[in-house]
N, C-alpha and C positions, 0 to 999 in steps of 0.2 A: 381292337384295330380303334385308330382316334378319331373320335365323328369328323375332324375333317381329310380324313385322308382318304374316307369313303368316298368311295367311283360315285355312287348313288346320290352323295350330297354334294359334291361338287358338280355333278352333271346339272342336279336341276339347280341350282347358284346360279350354274353358268346360262343356264334357258330361264329363270327367272329376271336374271338382269338385263337381259338380252332382250326379252320380250316388254320389260316393263321400258325401255329404253326407246324399243320401237313404239310402244301406247305413247309414250310422249311426246315421241318426235310427230305420229300423228295426230292427236291431241292438239297440236298447235293450229291445225286446219279447222277445227272442229266446227268453226262457224261457219266455212263453207260444206260442211256434211249435207247433203239430203236429209228427210227425216227418216229412212232407212238404215245409211249410213251412221249417224245419231245413235239410235238403237244399239246398233250394230257395237258401236264403241262401247257405249256404256255397259251393254253385256261383256265384253271382253275383259271392261275394265273392272267388273264385278267378280270374274272367272280368276282373274290376276289375284285380284286380293283375296279371293279362298285360298291360292295357291299360296301366296304368303304367309296367311295366316297358319295353313299347317306346316308348313318349312318351319316357322318360329315356334309353333308347339314342339317341333322333334328337338330342336333347342330345349327348350325347355325341361323335356322328359328325358334329356339324355344325362347320361353321368359323368361325361365327360368335361372336364376342366375348361378346354378352351370355348366347350358350347355354354356353359354355363358362365364364364367371364363375359360372353359375346352379348348375351341377353343380358347381362348387367350393363354392359357396357351403351347398349340400347336402352336402357331403362335410364340413367342417369342422360343421356343424350335428350333424350325425350323430356326427362323430368325439367329440364335445364327451360322448357316449354310450358312447364304445367303441364304437362301429357304425359300420358302412360300408353303401355302398348296397345289397351283396349280401348282406351279414348281415341287414340289414331285410328285403328280401324273403325269406331263407329264415326268420327268426321268426317273419314274417305266415305262410308256408307250413305252418311246425309248428304256428303255432297252428288254422288249417285243418283239418289232419290229427287234432291231438287234440279238435278240435271232432266231426268225423267219426267217430273211433273211440269218443268217446263215444254218439253217436247208433246205434252198430253194437252198442252195450253193451247202450241202452233197447232195440234193438229185437227 
């Protein structure tokens, strides 16, 4: 079975995309959140990043041509910004840590 034909892969891709969109919409109101809301948002973003990292690892480990092509396309796109998938995840983590640090200063 091809990687993208898997119902599990398709379902997780849909859920990741949907959850990400919802978090981004919610994030536009981040400044209006109370302390607990901000903490919850940061936690949800960390969970999203963990899920995305696992999902990308599945692509990397797959022997499927389309999966390998997808990984290479991502690497090429990120490379245009001087990044790799690893640095992308590191920067996202650093951003969430800064958000957490600001929250602790406020609290």
